[in-house]
C-alpha positions in Angstrom: 45.6 23.9 -18.3 43.9 20.8 -19.6 40.4 19.6 -19.1 41.7 16.3 -17.2 44.4 18.2 -14.8 41.8 20.6 -14.1 39.2 17.7 -13.4 41.8 16.3 -11.1 42.9 19.2 -9.1 39.1 20.5 -8.7 38.8 16.4 -7.4 42.0 16.9 -4.9 40.5 20.1 -3.8 37.3 18.6 -3.1 38.6 15.9 -1.3 40.4 18.3 0.8 37.5 20.2 1.5 35.2 17.0 2.4 38.0 16.2 4.9 38.5 19.4 6.5 34.8 19.5 7.1 35.0 16.0 8.7 37.6 17.3 11.0 36.0 20.4 12.3 32.7 18.6 12.9 34.5 15.8 15.0 34.2 15.5 18.9 37.8 13.5 19.1 39.2 16.4 20.6 38.0 18.1 23.7 39.1 19.8 26.4 41.2 18.3 29.1 40.9 19.3 32.8 44.1 20.2 34.5 43.4 17.1 36.9 44.7 15.2 34.2 47.7 14.3 32.7 48.4 13.3 28.8 48.2 9.5 29.4 45.2 8.1 27.4 43.7 5.0 28.4 40.0 3.0 28.4 39.2 -0.5 29.7 37.6 -0.6 26.3 41.2 -0.8 24.6 41.6 -4.5 25.8 40.3 -7.2 23.8 39.0 -10.5 24.9 36.2 -12.6 22.7 35.9 -16.3 23.5 39.3 -17.1 23.8 40.0 -16.4 20.5 42.3 -13.2 20.9 45.1 -16.1 22.3 45.1 -17.5 18.9 47.2 -14.7 18.1 50.6 -14.0 19.4 49.5 -10.6 20.2 49.0 -9.4 24.0 45.7 -7.9 23.7 45.0 -7.4 27.3 48.8 -5.4 27.1 47.3 -1.7 27.5 45.4 -2.2 30.8 48.4 -4.3 32.3 50.5 -1.3 31.9 48.3 0.9 33.4 47.9 -1.2 36.5 51.7 -1.6 36.6 51.9 2.4 36.5 49.3 2.7 39.6 50.5 0.0 41.5 54.0 1.4 41.3 52.7 4.6 42.4 54.1 6.5 39.2 50.3 7.2 38.1 46.9 8.3 39.8 44.6 6.1 38.1 42.0 9.3 38.3 44.5 11.5 36.4 44.1 9.4 33.0 42.4 10.4 30.1 39.8 8.3 28.3 39.2 9.1 24.7 36.4 9.1 22.8 35.5 6.2 20.0 36.1 7.4 16.5 32.8 7.3 14.5 32.6 6.5 11.0 32.9 10.0 10.0 36.2 10.6 11.9 37.8 7.2 10.0 36.2 8.6 6.6 39.0 11.6 7.2 41.8 8.9 5.7 39.5 5.8 5.0 37.5 5.1 1.7 34.0 4.1 2.1 34.8 0.7 0.3 37.3 -0.2 3.3 35.1 0.5 6.0 32.3 -1.5 4.3 34.6 -4.3 3.9 35.0 -4.5 7.7 31.2 -5.4 7.8 32.7 -9.3 6.6 34.1 -10.9 9.3 36.2 -12.9 7.2 37.8 -9.6 6.0 38.4 -8.9 9.7 39.7 -12.4 10.3 42.7 -11.7 7.4 43.5 -8.2 8.7 43.5 -10.1 12.6 45.3 -13.1 11.0 43.4 -15.1 13.1 41.2 -17.3 10.8 38.7 -18.3 13.4 37.1 -15.0 13.5 35.8 -15.3 10.3 32.8 -17.9 12.0 31.7 -15.3 14.3 28.7 -12.8 13.5 29.9 -9.5 12.6 28.1 -7.7 15.3 30.1 -9.5 17.7 33.4 -8.7 15.5 32.3 -5.2 15.9 31.7 -5.2 19.7 34.8 -7.2 20.5 37.3 -6.2 18.2 36.6 -3.2 16.0 35.0 -1.1 19.0 38.1 -1.3 21.1 40.4 -0.8 17.8 38.1 2.6 17.1 38.3 3.9 21.0 42.5 3.4 20.5 42.3 5.5 17.2 40.6 8.1 19.3 43.5 8.1 21.9 45.6 8.6 19.1 43.9 11.5 17.3 43.3 13.1 21.0 47.0 12.4 21.7 48.4 15.3 19.3 45.9 18.0 20.9 47.5 16.9 24.3 50.8 17.2 23.1 50.6 20.4 21.7 49.1 21.8 25.0 51.4 19.8 27.4 54.6 19.1 25.2 53.9 15.3 25.3 51.1 12.7 25.0 51.2 8.7 25.6 48.4 6.9 24.2 48.7 3.5 25.9 47.5 1.7 22.7 47.5 2.5 19.2 50.1 2.6 16.4 48.5 0.4 13.8 50.9 1.1 11.3 50.1 -1.6 8.9 47.0 -0.1 7.8 46.6 2.5 5.2 43.1 4.6 3.9 42.8 2.0 1.4 43.7 -1.5 3.3 44.2 -3.2 6.8 46.8 -5.8 7.8 49.1 -7.3 10.2 46.4 -6.9 13.3 46.1 -3.3 12.0 42.6 -2.4 11.3 42.4 1.4 11.0 45.3 4.0 10.4 45.2 5.8 13.5 48.8 7.4 12.8 47.6 9.0 9.3 43.9 10.2 11.2 46.1 11.9 14.1 48.4 13.8 11.8 45.9 14.9 9.6 43.8 16.4 12.6 47.3 17.7 13.6 47.1 19.7 10.5 44.2 21.0 10.1 43.3 21.9 14.0 46.5 22.3 15.5 48.3 24.8 13.3 51.0 22.4 12.7 52.8 21.9 9.3 55.8 19.6 9.9 55.4 16.2 11.5 58.0 13.3 12.0 57.3 10.1 12.4 59.4 7.7 14.1 58.7 4.4 14.0 60.6 1.9 16.1 58.4 -1.0 15.8 60.6 -4.4 14.6 58.2 -3.9 11.6 58.4 -1.7 8.7 55.3 0.7 9.1 53.7 0.7 5.3 50.7 1.8 6.1 51.5 5.5 7.2 54.5 5.4 4.6 51.5 4.7 2.0 49.3 7.5 3.2 52.2 10.1 3.1 53.9 8.7 0.1 53.9 12.5 -1.7 53.3 14.7 1.3 56.5 16.6 2.2 55.1 17.9 5.7 55.7 14.5 7.0 59.1 12.9 7.2 59.3 9.3 7.8 62.1 7.6 10.0 61.8 3.9 10.2 63.9 1.6 11.9 62.9 -1.9 11.0 64.1 -5.5 10.8 64.2 -6.1 6.7 63.6 -10.2 7.0 60.3 -9.9 8.1 56.7 -8.8 7.8 55.4 -6.7 5.5 57.9 -7.1 3.0 56.5 -3.7 1.4 58.8 -2.8 -1.0 56.7 -0.5 -2.7 56.3 1.5 0.7 59.6 1.2 1.2 59.9 3.9 -1.6 58.3 6.3 0.4 60.3 6.5 3.8 62.5 9.6 3.9 65.3 7.8 6.0 65.6 4.1 6.2 67.4 1.9 9.0 67.3 -1.4 8.2 68.6 -4.1 10.7 68.8 -7.9 10.7 67.1 -10.5 12.9 69.5 -10.8 16.2 70.6 -7.2 16.3 71.7 -6.6 19.8 71.2 -3.6 22.2 74.5 -2.0 21.5 74.3 -2.6 17.8 70.5 -1.0 17.8 71.1 2.0 19.9 74.5 3.1 18.1 72.2 3.1 14.8 69.6 5.0 16.3 71.9 7.9 17.8 73.3 7.9 14.2 69.5 8.1 12.8 68.3 10.9 15.1 71.3 13.1 14.4 70.6 13.1 10.6 66.8 13.1 11.0 67.3 16.6 13.2 69.8 17.9 10.4 67.3 17.1 7.7 64.1 18.2 9.3 62.4 20.7 12.2 59.2 18.9 13.1 56.6 20.7 14.8 55.2 17.4 16.0 57.0 13.8 16.4 54.7 10.9 16.0 57.0 8.2 18.0 55.7 4.4 17.3 57.3 3.0 20.6 56.8 -1.3 19.6 58.4 -3.5 22.2 58.6 -6.2 19.4 61.9 -5.6 19.2 62.5 -7.0 22.8 65.0 -10.2 23.0 62.5 -13.5 22.7 59.9 -11.8 20.8 58.4 -14.5 18.4 58.0 -12.0 15.3 60.4 -9.2 15.9 63.4 -11.4 16.1 65.6 -8.5 17.6 67.6 -8.7 20.7 66.9 -5.9 22.7 67.0 -6.0 26.3 64.4 -4.2 28.4 67.3 -1.7 29.5 67.9 -1.1 25.6 64.1 -0.3 25.5 64.1 2.0 28.3 67.4 3.8 26.6 65.5 3.8 23.1 62.5 5.6 24.5 64.7 8.1 26.3 66.6 8.9 23.4 63.3 9.8 21.2 61.8 12.2 23.9 64.9 13.9 24.3 65.4 14.4 20.7 61.7 15.9 20.4 62.7 18.1 23.6 65.9 19.4 21.9 64.0 20.1 18.6 61.3 21.8 20.9 58.7 19.3 19.3 55.5 17.9 20.7 55.8 14.1 21.0 53.2 11.6 20.8 54.0 8.1 22.0 51.8 5.3 20.9 52.8 1.7 22.1 52.2 -0.4 19.0 53.5 -3.7 18.5 54.8 -6.6 21.5 54.5 -10.1 21.3 55.2 -11.3 25.0 53.7 -11.0 28.5 56.7 -9.1 29.3 56.0 -5.9 27.2 53.8 -4.4 29.4 56.0 -4.3 32.3 59.0 -2.8 29.8 56.4 -0.1 28.8 55.7 1.0 32.4 59.6 0.6 33.6 60.2 2.9 30.5 57.6 5.3 31.1 58.2 5.3 34.8 61.7 6.0 33.8 60.8 9.3 31.5 59.0 10.6 34.7 62.1 10.1 36.6 64.1 11.9 34.0 61.4 14.9 34.1 61.1 14.4 30.1 57.1 14.0 31.2 55.0 15.1 34.4 52.7 12.4 35.7 51.6 14.5 38.2 48.5 16.5 37.9 48.1 20.0 38.3 45.4 20.8 41.0 42.6 23.2 40.3 
């Protein structure tokens, strides 16, 4: 072996050891009492800062509204919700570089990631408190979801799904790579070695695709509108199963393609964990997704993915990801209620 290849091998081993040590010292995994259900949310998820959040089409109060609908409809007891911890800097360094995390100390850099230019004018301490802290809480929720899914069969983080962010850079309203972090924690702490990402947000999930470009433990099925952001052609090369749709795709067309894709994925890979990025920006009328999927189509989509995971005997983590209409929260709540009705999830806590 040449000295250069030996040096590269040693460097990779050192990186892997450092990553594992950080994961082992993390507090993001904790024991969940039986009085809780594996549905994760914190009021800290919701973003509000001087009205500037309204300058981006994303509904930054969506997460709280989903839970309020579920509670109001009698589907969920608010006392059974699991509150996650905030991801620390050491937690984030499991995937992210020091230089990237340092770049978030610049409000102008965060403004570019959020696509809200006026954020550049705010003191960074305010940006950290009002924007990045909520994101770090959601990261904690996504990471914890894998542990709860392993224990209960499923978990839903009512947030997360920041699929445009990779270890070295953010973008598209995604500042932290929660999906990649979730998977690395699962590899190191849950005795899991095969993970399937099913990304059904309208946009291509270029962040996790870059992070797992050469990792055969991860199989990526990504169904996205190829006519919209992020146009990341390099990341597309890392998708194991591409399902490209175009603007105007209807519910029936979409669900047929999804059925076909899940059949192929099931033959190609046997996951122990499925990470389902369940964006609702595929809804008809969404200004960014540009697809024409009905609310009932979302419900059918989610049910199909949960049934797929059940048939593969795989644990499932669901993330709510993108969705740029006020109606998204109601649609997500209705879909979760349907999963409960179909007994694919159980939202009634065990009594200790």
